[in-house]
VMD Tcl script that draws the C-alpha trace (Angstrom):
set ca {
  {-19.52 -63.45 -23.50}
  {-23.13 -63.65 -24.66}
  {-25.85 -62.39 -22.35}
  {-27.06 -66.00 -21.94}
  {-23.69 -67.03 -20.52}
  {-23.46 -63.91 -18.36}
  {-26.89 -64.60 -16.86}
  {-25.93 -68.19 -16.01}
  {-22.66 -66.99 -14.46}
  {-24.35 -64.39 -12.25}
  {-27.18 -66.63 -11.07}
  {-24.79 -69.51 -10.44}
  {-23.01 -67.16 -8.02}
  {-26.36 -66.39 -6.37}
  {-27.05 -70.11 -6.03}
  {-23.67 -70.64 -4.34}
  {-23.60 -67.47 -2.22}
  {-27.11 -66.16 -1.56}
  {-25.86 -63.86 1.21}
  {-23.54 -61.90 -1.13}
  {-24.35 -58.35 -2.16}
  {-25.27 -58.26 -5.85}
  {-26.46 -54.66 -5.86}
  {-30.18 -55.43 -5.74}
  {-32.70 -56.46 -3.09}
  {-33.13 -60.10 -2.11}
  {-33.78 -62.30 0.87}
  {-36.56 -62.47 3.44}
  {-36.77 -58.68 3.76}
  {-37.36 -58.39 0.03}
  {-40.17 -60.96 0.15}
  {-41.81 -59.10 3.03}
  {-41.48 -55.79 1.18}
  {-43.49 -57.37 -1.66}
  {-46.15 -58.48 0.84}
  {-45.65 -62.20 0.51}
  {-48.06 -63.85 2.96}
  {-46.90 -64.47 6.52}
  {-48.35 -67.97 6.26}
  {-45.77 -68.81 3.59}
  {-42.88 -67.69 5.80}
  {-44.02 -69.97 8.63}
  {-44.97 -72.95 6.44}
  {-42.23 -73.16 3.82}
  {-38.56 -73.99 4.64}
  {-36.80 -70.92 6.03}
  {-33.72 -71.58 3.89}
  {-35.50 -70.70 0.65}
  {-36.06 -67.04 1.51}
  {-32.34 -66.24 1.26}
  {-32.74 -66.73 -2.51}
  {-35.76 -64.46 -2.95}
  {-34.74 -61.92 -5.61}
  {-38.38 -61.22 -6.50}
  {-39.04 -57.93 -8.30}
  {-42.74 -58.11 -7.43}
  {-45.48 -60.38 -6.08}
  {-47.32 -62.24 -8.86}
  {-49.60 -63.93 -6.31}
  {-51.38 -60.62 -5.62}
  {-52.65 -60.56 -9.22}
  {-55.15 -63.41 -9.07}
  {-56.18 -66.65 -7.41}
  {-54.33 -69.92 -7.91}
  {-56.93 -72.64 -7.42}
  {-56.43 -75.92 -5.61}
  {-55.61 -78.69 -8.07}
  {-54.49 -76.33 -10.83}
  {-51.35 -76.54 -12.98}
  {-48.87 -73.67 -12.64}
  {-45.78 -72.91 -14.74}
  {-43.06 -70.65 -13.30}
  {-40.72 -69.18 -15.93}
  {-37.32 -68.35 -14.47}
  {-37.97 -70.24 -11.26}
  {-34.47 -69.73 -9.88}
  {-34.05 -71.51 -6.56}
  {-37.77 -72.26 -6.46}
  {-39.24 -69.69 -4.06}
  {-42.33 -69.00 -6.18}
  {-42.51 -72.67 -7.20}
  {-42.92 -73.64 -3.55}
  {-45.50 -70.91 -2.93}
  {-47.42 -72.17 -5.96}
  {-47.16 -75.77 -4.77}
  {-48.55 -74.70 -1.38}
  {-51.46 -72.96 -3.09}
  {-52.32 -75.75 -5.55}
  {-52.12 -78.48 -2.94}
  {-50.94 -82.01 -3.58}
  {-53.55 -82.55 -6.31}
  {-52.05 -79.72 -8.34}
  {-48.98 -79.63 -10.54}
  {-46.20 -77.01 -10.53}
  {-43.47 -76.82 -13.18}
  {-40.44 -74.60 -12.73}
  {-38.27 -73.69 -15.72}
  {-34.83 -72.08 -15.63}
  {-31.64 -71.91 -17.69}
  {-29.12 -71.98 -14.81}
  {-28.10 -75.56 -13.84}
  {-27.15 -74.60 -10.28}
  {-30.51 -72.91 -9.73}
  {-32.25 -75.98 -11.15}
  {-30.46 -78.10 -8.57}
  {-31.34 -75.70 -5.75}
  {-35.00 -75.66 -6.77}
  {-35.12 -79.46 -6.74}
  {-33.46 -79.54 -3.30}
  {-35.91 -77.00 -1.92}
  {-38.92 -78.90 -3.31}
  {-37.65 -82.08 -1.61}
  {-37.03 -80.15 1.62}
  {-40.60 -78.86 1.54}
  {-41.93 -82.37 0.91}
  {-43.67 -81.41 -2.34}
  {-43.98 -84.37 -4.70}
  {-46.13 -82.45 -7.22}
  {-43.26 -80.17 -8.29}
  {-41.21 -80.63 -11.49}
  {-38.14 -78.61 -12.44}
  {-36.90 -78.31 -16.04}
  {-33.73 -76.85 -17.49}
  {-34.99 -75.09 -20.60}
  {-35.18 -71.86 -22.53}
  {-38.49 -70.04 -22.18}
  {-39.44 -70.27 -25.86}
  {-39.32 -74.05 -26.20}
  {-40.77 -75.74 -23.12}
  {-41.36 -79.47 -22.88}
  {-45.08 -79.20 -22.12}
  {-48.14 -80.15 -24.10}
  {-50.33 -77.57 -25.81}
  {-52.97 -76.02 -23.55}
  {-51.86 -77.92 -20.44}
  {-51.34 -75.08 -17.94}
  {-53.86 -73.02 -15.94}
  {-51.57 -70.22 -14.76}
  {-48.16 -68.97 -15.87}
  {-46.15 -66.89 -13.40}
  {-42.74 -65.28 -13.66}
  {-40.69 -62.95 -11.48}
  {-37.96 -60.78 -12.96}
  {-37.02 -63.27 -15.68}
  {-38.75 -62.39 -18.95}
  {-36.72 -59.18 -19.26}
  {-33.62 -61.40 -19.41}
  {-34.78 -62.93 -22.70}
  {-33.70 -61.42 -26.01}
  {-36.85 -62.27 -28.00}
  {-39.91 -61.64 -25.90}
  {-42.34 -62.27 -28.77}
  {-41.23 -65.92 -28.83}
  {-41.59 -66.21 -25.06}
  {-45.17 -64.93 -25.02}
  {-46.04 -67.09 -28.03}
  {-44.85 -70.11 -26.03}
  {-46.80 -68.97 -22.97}
  {-49.89 -68.71 -25.18}
  {-49.28 -72.22 -26.53}
  {-49.06 -73.95 -23.15}
  {-51.93 -72.06 -21.48}
  {-55.43 -73.50 -21.54}
  {-58.20 -71.36 -23.06}
  {-59.02 -68.63 -20.53}
  {-55.74 -69.41 -18.74}
  {-53.98 -66.58 -16.91}
  {-50.53 -65.08 -16.88}
  {-49.51 -63.20 -13.72}
  {-45.97 -61.91 -13.57}
  {-43.59 -59.33 -12.19}
  {-40.80 -57.94 -14.34}
  {-38.48 -55.01 -14.83}
  {-39.59 -52.20 -17.13}
  {-37.87 -49.10 -18.47}
  {-39.50 -45.94 -17.18}
  {-37.44 -43.50 -19.26}
  {-39.20 -41.48 -21.94}
  {-36.62 -42.21 -24.61}
  {-35.78 -45.86 -25.25}
  {-32.57 -47.13 -26.79}
  {-33.25 -48.24 -30.36}
  {-31.97 -51.74 -29.64}
  {-35.09 -52.80 -27.82}
  {-37.66 -50.68 -29.64}
  {-40.83 -52.62 -30.37}
  {-40.98 -50.88 -33.73}
  {-37.72 -52.59 -34.69}
  {-38.55 -55.80 -32.79}
  {-37.50 -56.84 -29.33}
  {-35.66 -59.75 -30.92}
  {-32.92 -57.25 -31.66}
  {-29.49 -58.71 -30.96}
  {-27.39 -55.55 -30.99}
  {-24.69 -55.70 -28.31}
  {-25.35 -54.41 -24.80}
  {-23.10 -54.40 -21.74}
  {-23.03 -57.93 -20.34}
  {-23.69 -56.94 -16.74}
  {-26.62 -54.77 -17.83}
  {-28.37 -57.87 -19.21}
  {-27.77 -60.03 -16.14}
  {-28.77 -57.21 -13.80}
  {-32.14 -56.66 -15.50}
  {-31.32 -53.39 -17.26}
  {-30.49 -53.95 -20.94}
  {-33.37 -56.32 -21.67}
  {-36.13 -54.17 -20.24}
  {-38.88 -52.61 -22.34}
  {-41.23 -49.73 -21.69}
  {-44.63 -50.63 -20.27}
  {-46.43 -49.87 -23.54}
  {-43.94 -51.92 -25.57}
  {-44.34 -54.95 -23.32}
  {-48.14 -54.71 -23.30}
  {-48.20 -54.54 -27.10}
  {-46.16 -57.74 -27.37}
  {-48.49 -59.52 -24.95}
  {-51.58 -58.37 -26.85}
  {-50.08 -59.41 -30.17}
  {-49.48 -62.89 -28.74}
  {-53.24 -63.30 -28.27}
  {-53.91 -62.12 -24.73}
  {-56.80 -59.95 -23.57}
  {-57.32 -57.76 -20.50}
  {-53.59 -56.99 -20.45}
  {-52.89 -54.75 -17.49}
  {-49.90 -53.28 -15.70}
  {-51.14 -53.16 -12.11}
  {-48.36 -50.85 -10.89}
  {-44.71 -50.40 -10.02}
  {-42.97 -52.05 -7.08}
  {-40.18 -50.79 -4.82}
  {-37.63 -52.81 -6.79}
  {-35.12 -51.00 -9.02}
  {-31.94 -52.00 -10.83}
  {-31.01 -48.56 -12.22}
  {-32.31 -45.01 -12.21}
  {-34.87 -45.88 -14.89}
  {-35.58 -49.61 -14.46}
  {-38.25 -50.54 -11.93}
  {-40.20 -53.64 -11.03}
  {-43.80 -53.78 -12.25}
  {-46.60 -56.34 -12.14}
  {-48.69 -57.49 -15.10}
  {-51.62 -59.79 -15.70}
  {-53.54 -60.97 -18.74}
  {-55.89 -63.70 -19.93}
  {-55.57 -65.99 -22.92}
  {-58.30 -65.39 -25.46}
  {-59.82 -68.56 -26.91}
  {-57.92 -69.08 -30.16}
  {-60.92 -68.74 -32.46}
  {-62.01 -65.50 -30.80}
  {-58.48 -64.14 -31.10}
  {-58.34 -64.93 -34.82}
  {-61.73 -63.30 -35.37}
  {-60.70 -60.13 -33.52}
  {-57.24 -59.97 -35.09}
  {-58.34 -60.31 -38.71}
  {-61.44 -58.18 -38.36}
  {-59.30 -55.39 -36.96}
  {-56.87 -55.66 -39.88}
  {-59.60 -55.41 -42.51}
  {-61.21 -52.52 -40.66}
  {-58.02 -50.50 -40.31}
  {-55.80 -51.40 -43.31}
  {-56.01 -50.75 -47.04}
  {-56.40 -54.36 -48.16}
  {-54.72 -53.64 -51.49}
  {-51.50 -52.70 -49.66}
  {-51.13 -55.56 -47.17}
  {-48.19 -57.78 -48.05}
  {-50.24 -60.88 -48.85}
  {-52.50 -59.08 -51.35}
  {-52.54 -60.34 -54.95}
  {-53.79 -58.05 -57.71}
  {-54.50 -61.22 -59.68}
  {-54.68 -64.74 -58.11}
  {-53.03 -66.42 -61.10}
  {-51.52 -69.45 -59.34}
  {-54.74 -70.37 -57.55}
  {-56.87 -69.83 -60.64}
  {-54.61 -72.03 -62.74}
  {-54.66 -74.85 -60.17}
  {-58.45 -74.72 -59.82}
  {-58.87 -74.82 -63.61}
  {-56.44 -77.76 -63.80}
  {-58.17 -79.91 -61.18}
  {-61.76 -78.64 -61.31}
  {-64.72 -78.19 -63.61}
  {-66.88 -75.09 -64.11}
  {-69.82 -76.73 -62.29}
  {-67.74 -77.94 -59.32}
  {-68.66 -76.86 -55.82}
  {-65.72 -74.70 -54.67}
  {-64.92 -73.32 -51.22}
  {-62.26 -70.65 -50.64}
  {-61.17 -71.06 -47.00}
  {-59.83 -67.91 -45.37}
  {-60.75 -65.90 -48.43}
  {-60.02 -62.54 -46.82}
  {-60.45 -59.86 -49.48}
  {-58.90 -61.97 -52.24}
  {-59.86 -61.35 -55.89}
  {-60.18 -65.11 -56.40}
  {-63.98 -64.98 -56.21}
  {-64.04 -62.17 -58.80}
  {-61.82 -64.20 -61.13}
  {-63.78 -67.43 -60.69}
  {-67.06 -65.68 -61.51}
  {-65.44 -64.02 -64.52}
  {-64.34 -67.45 -65.78}
  {-67.81 -68.95 -65.44}
  {-67.71 -70.76 -62.10}
  {-71.11 -70.64 -60.41}
  {-70.89 -72.67 -57.17}
  {-68.61 -70.65 -54.93}
  {-68.53 -70.47 -51.11}
  {-66.35 -67.93 -49.30}
  {-65.32 -68.70 -45.71}
  {-63.57 -66.28 -43.38}
  {-63.43 -65.53 -39.67}
  {-63.74 -61.78 -40.43}
  {-67.21 -60.45 -41.23}
  {-65.55 -57.25 -42.47}
  {-63.53 -59.04 -45.16}
  {-66.63 -60.86 -46.43}
  {-68.55 -57.59 -46.60}
  {-65.71 -56.01 -48.60}
  {-65.80 -58.81 -51.19}
  {-69.60 -58.78 -51.35}
  {-69.70 -55.02 -51.93}
  {-66.92 -55.25 -54.51}
  {-68.76 -57.92 -56.51}
  {-71.80 -55.68 -56.73}
  {-74.52 -57.21 -58.90}
  {-72.60 -60.49 -59.09}
  {-72.43 -60.87 -55.31}
  {-75.38 -63.28 -55.22}
  {-73.39 -65.89 -57.12}
  {-71.25 -66.56 -54.04}
  {-72.23 -67.83 -50.59}
  {-70.69 -66.10 -47.58}
  {-69.83 -68.03 -44.41}
  {-68.43 -66.17 -41.39}
  {-66.75 -68.78 -39.20}
  {-63.41 -69.78 -37.78}
  {-62.10 -72.67 -39.82}
  {-62.01 -74.94 -36.76}
  {-65.69 -74.23 -36.02}
  {-66.84 -74.72 -39.61}
  {-69.65 -77.25 -39.99}
  {-71.71 -77.91 -43.11}
  {-73.80 -80.61 -44.74}
  {-72.65 -79.33 -48.13}
  {-69.91 -81.24 -49.96}
  {-67.18 -79.61 -52.05}
  {-65.18 -80.76 -55.07}
  {-62.45 -78.15 -54.59}
  {-61.10 -76.83 -51.27}
  {-58.86 -73.79 -51.71}
  {-56.73 -72.38 -48.86}
  {-54.23 -69.73 -49.80}
  {-53.03 -68.89 -46.27}
  {-54.93 -70.39 -43.33}
  {-53.27 -73.69 -42.54}
  {-49.84 -72.22 -41.82}
  {-51.31 -70.08 -39.01}
  {-52.34 -73.20 -37.05}
  {-49.51 -73.52 -34.55}
  {-50.95 -76.31 -32.41}
  {-50.93 -79.95 -33.48}
  {-54.50 -80.43 -32.34}
  {-55.60 -77.47 -34.47}
  {-53.99 -78.95 -37.57}
  {-55.59 -82.31 -36.82}
  {-58.98 -80.60 -36.47}
  {-58.45 -78.72 -39.74}
  {-57.95 -81.95 -41.70}
  {-60.90 -83.63 -40.00}
  {-63.13 -80.77 -41.16}
  {-61.56 -80.82 -44.63}
  {-62.21 -84.56 -45.06}
  {-65.82 -84.28 -43.89}
  {-66.45 -81.38 -46.28}
  {-65.11 -83.02 -49.45}
  {-66.66 -85.41 -51.93}
  {-64.79 -88.63 -52.81}
  {-61.76 -87.89 -55.03}
  {-62.08 -84.18 -54.31}
  {-59.03 -81.93 -54.38}
  {-57.66 -79.60 -51.69}
  {-55.26 -76.83 -52.76}
  {-53.33 -75.59 -49.73}
  {-50.73 -72.82 -49.90}
  {-48.23 -72.16 -47.09}
  {-45.04 -70.24 -46.57}
  {-42.05 -72.34 -47.65}
  {-39.32 -73.63 -45.37}
  {-36.66 -70.92 -45.35}
  {-39.21 -68.20 -46.11}
  {-41.39 -66.02 -43.91}
  {-41.62 -66.82 -40.20}
  {-44.58 -64.57 -39.51}
  {-47.40 -62.79 -41.29}
  {-49.71 -59.98 -40.20}
  {-48.00 -59.95 -36.80}
  {-48.64 -63.67 -36.23}
  {-46.25 -66.61 -36.15}
  {-46.65 -69.20 -38.88}
  {-45.44 -72.75 -39.54}
  {-43.37 -73.24 -42.68}
  {-43.90 -76.36 -44.79}
  {-42.17 -78.48 -47.37}
  {-43.15 -81.85 -48.86}
  {-41.93 -83.93 -45.91}
  {-43.52 -81.71 -43.26}
  {-46.87 -81.69 -45.02}
  {-46.78 -85.49 -45.41}
  {-46.37 -85.80 -41.65}
  {-49.56 -83.78 -41.09}
  {-51.85 -85.70 -43.44}
  {-54.25 -88.23 -41.89}
  {-55.35 -91.48 -43.50}
  {-57.63 -90.79 -46.41}
  {-55.73 -87.83 -47.81}
  {-52.96 -88.21 -50.40}
  {-50.40 -85.58 -51.37}
  {-50.25 -85.84 -55.16}
  {-48.34 -82.68 -56.17}
  {-46.45 -79.75 -54.71}
  {-44.35 -76.87 -56.03}
  {-42.67 -73.70 -54.81}
  {-43.61 -70.29 -56.13}
  {-42.86 -66.66 -55.34}
  {-45.41 -64.01 -54.41}
  {-44.46 -60.41 -55.16}
  {-45.98 -58.14 -52.53}
  {-47.49 -54.66 -53.14}
  {-44.17 -53.34 -51.73}
  {-42.25 -55.22 -54.47}
  {-40.69 -57.61 -51.96}
  {-40.81 -61.37 -52.48}
  {-42.32 -64.11 -50.33}
  {-41.65 -67.82 -50.81}
  {-44.73 -70.06 -50.91}
  {-45.37 -73.73 -51.59}
  {-48.65 -75.13 -52.89}
  {-49.79 -78.65 -52.06}
  {-52.37 -80.62 -54.05}
  {-54.10 -83.12 -51.77}
  {-56.66 -85.69 -52.89}
  {-59.35 -87.33 -50.79}
  {-58.99 -91.07 -51.41}
}
mol new
graphics top color blue
foreach p $ca { graphics top sphere $p radius 0.5 }
foreach p [lrange $ca 0 end-1] q [lrange $ca 1 end] { graphics top cylinder $p $q radius 0.2 }
display resetview
């Protein structure tokens, strides 16, 4: 039986028989041990506290404002949902998400019992939630994220639904042993699916990570101020203890700036997997659709040799755009006496504004990092405003069936149909083709280029 099925089986039993002994703390005494507020015990229905299997108290980690929107991952029977609904007031919105149908039903019953009409309960996995981008102020969770097999996907989804500067405050189980089983090593990826004892997953043992592993995943998802605020009394084995964590979502543009600047400061750019010793495909496409006197912009240029090659072939009007000042400085220094031929613009693509118009827009690998629909819409608005009539945009992305991430970030794969769906009125997809990039490590990555015309 898969861990998913085992988890549903165990928590269905808890929904039916909350008084049973499952080998871990629960009930009113557990809530009091975590210092849940006395006001909540007297205000909320007494029945709910029988289901309190909290491993910590996320509400001690920050303020939930009146009127805010809160998402509870792994809401169970709805204890923390009801606390959140009490804190937000009737002008707020609280969404509980869980995978166990019987717990979903219990949470709905408890919300009705409490008289909360601003509570919604969804049956869903944690990595694909039916909520709009940037629609949530606070995400909480209590002993549930450790039950997921791919925590990177969970925190990516949390990042997606949180508003800029939104907060995550959660309690979870962590492994306090010095040596960690290879199955869940962050170095190998916590998406590892090697078998583990079924009961160990459901009882919050097998899925736990060390504190440093979990913090690294959260930081990689785009969160700042990531902090483990301490252990709780809760334990599920000799080495698995409850702990509380909090973090803040960095505004997306600031995250991209920090992420890429750090890469170019700390990595040998000739050895990163996306590096090309010679940008042959891009150069050929630019020569096919452009003229030597065209105004060309290379969006997300990084440390690419495209500028070097364009100058060598006689192109004179070249602008280089990147969110990383370090990458632009590397290219400028590399070009030496020819550096004045190019213009250097340090900006996130979604903040780019110019009165200049371009004949050729080249993007080797920016668009596929835009995970949110509104970001992709903004990208094309900026592209259209920046191009002359009949200008050409050359956009490269990872192909469908190819890479799913790059440089530690998730990407969106594209083919002809998917790109067509993204294009607004005024842009026409006139050509596309697949090609293979051979990395400095001699591995292969599948790309697709799209030729888009402003009409």
